[in-house]
N, C-alpha and C positions, 0 to 999 in steps of 0.2 A: 492671243487671248481667245478663249472659247466663250461665246456668248449664246444665251438661249434665244429661241425664236422670238420670244416676247421681249427681250432686250434689244434685239436687232430692230424689232418694230418700233420700239420706243425711241431709239436713236433716229431711224428713218423719219418718224413723224415729227420729231423735234427739228430736224434739218429742213423738211417740208415747210415747218412754221417759221423758217427763216433764222434759226439759231446758228451761232457762229461755231467754229471748231472749239474755241475756248469754253463756250456754254456746254458743249457736248463733253469736254474734258472734265468740267465740273460735275456734270450728270454721272459720268462714269465713277468719279471718285466718291460723290455723295451717295448715290443710290446703289451702285453696284459694288462699291467698297474696294475699288482698284485704283491705285495712284498711277497715272500715266502722264508722260510729258506731252507737250503740244505736238511734237513730231510723231510719237507714238500714236496719238489719237488721229492725227491726219493719215498715217499709214493704215490704221484700222479702218477708216472710213473708205480708203481707197481699196483695201482688201475686200470690204463689203460691197464695193461697187456703188457707194452712196455719194452723191455730190451736193454740194452747197447750193442753196437757193440763189438763183441769179438776182442781183440787185438791179432794180429798174435804172437805166442810165439817166443821169441828171442832164437837163438841158444846159447846153453851153450859153454862157453870157454873150451878148453881142460883141463885147470887146475883147473876146478871147483870142490869144495868139495862136496862129496856125502852128501845127506840129513842126513843119519844116523851118519855121522861123525860130523855134525854141532851140536853146543850146545848153550844154551842160554847165556852162558858167552861169553865175547868179545874175538874174536880170536886175535892172536898177530898182524895180519896186520890190523884189524879194530882198536884195541887199538893204534897202531903206527899212523894210519890215523888220529884218533881223537886227539891224542897228538899234531900232526903237525898242528892242527888248521883248519882243513878242514870242520869241522862242525862250522857254524856261525850262531848266532842268532841276529836279529835286532829288535828293538822296534819301531813302527810308531810313528812320532811326532804328526800326526793327526790320531786319532783312527777311525777305520772303524766303520760304522753305525751298531748299534745293539751290540757293543762290549764294554766291559770295558777297554780291553787293546788289541792291536793287533800288528802284525809284520811280518817279513818274517824269513825263515830258509832255509840254505843250507846244505843239508846233506852230509856225507863223500863221497858219490858216485856223488856228483855234482848236484843232483836233488834238485830243489827249491820248497818251499811251502809257502803259506800264513798261519798264524796261528792267532787264536784269543781266548780270554777268554770271555765268554758272561757275562751277569749281574748275572747269578746264579753261576758263577765260574767255569763253564764247559769249558775245552779245546777243540778247534776244529782245524782241519788240512785241508787245501785245496790245494793239490799238483798240481803242474803245468803240471804234467805227469799224464795222465789218468790211474787209477787203480794202481798207485804206492803206495807200502807199504814199508816204511823205515825199516832198520833191527832193531832188538830188541836192540842192542847196540847203534844204532843212536837214537832210541826213548829214551832211558836212558839218553844219554849224552844230548839230546835236552832238557828233563825236567829239568835236573841238571843245564844246562847253563841258561835256562829261569828263573829258580827259583833264581839263583844268580843275573840275571839282574833285576828282579822284586824287589829284596831286596835291590838293590843299591840306593844311596841317590838320590832324585830328581824324583823318579818314583812314 
């Protein structure tokens, strides 16, 4: 995609203001009139040598588990949180453009994200919180719940 210097400056300024890749993707679509996927937008930012604004690290709580003590298996607290239904998956009644199926998920820590499965069967996730990475146990629980919902009658 060829951008004018003004468009490049607009994108650079928005990134400096802390906007996410998804925000830049919406900007390109709405103001520049070009539809781009999330990955195409990410590649464009890379080609322009633009970086996302670094999020200030959050202080760790006193009772945080050291990294070497963490494992890929669900901890007792994560397992209990998921059993209490704090992870929820919903399927959109109206599918997002470019998707075969789409919806929302709220992870056990309360962070929400939009998800979609494209025409090629690839799963994508667009979290509301920039730079968010769900825990491994949340990812596993999300995929299990999504699979169960997709196999339900009427889908």
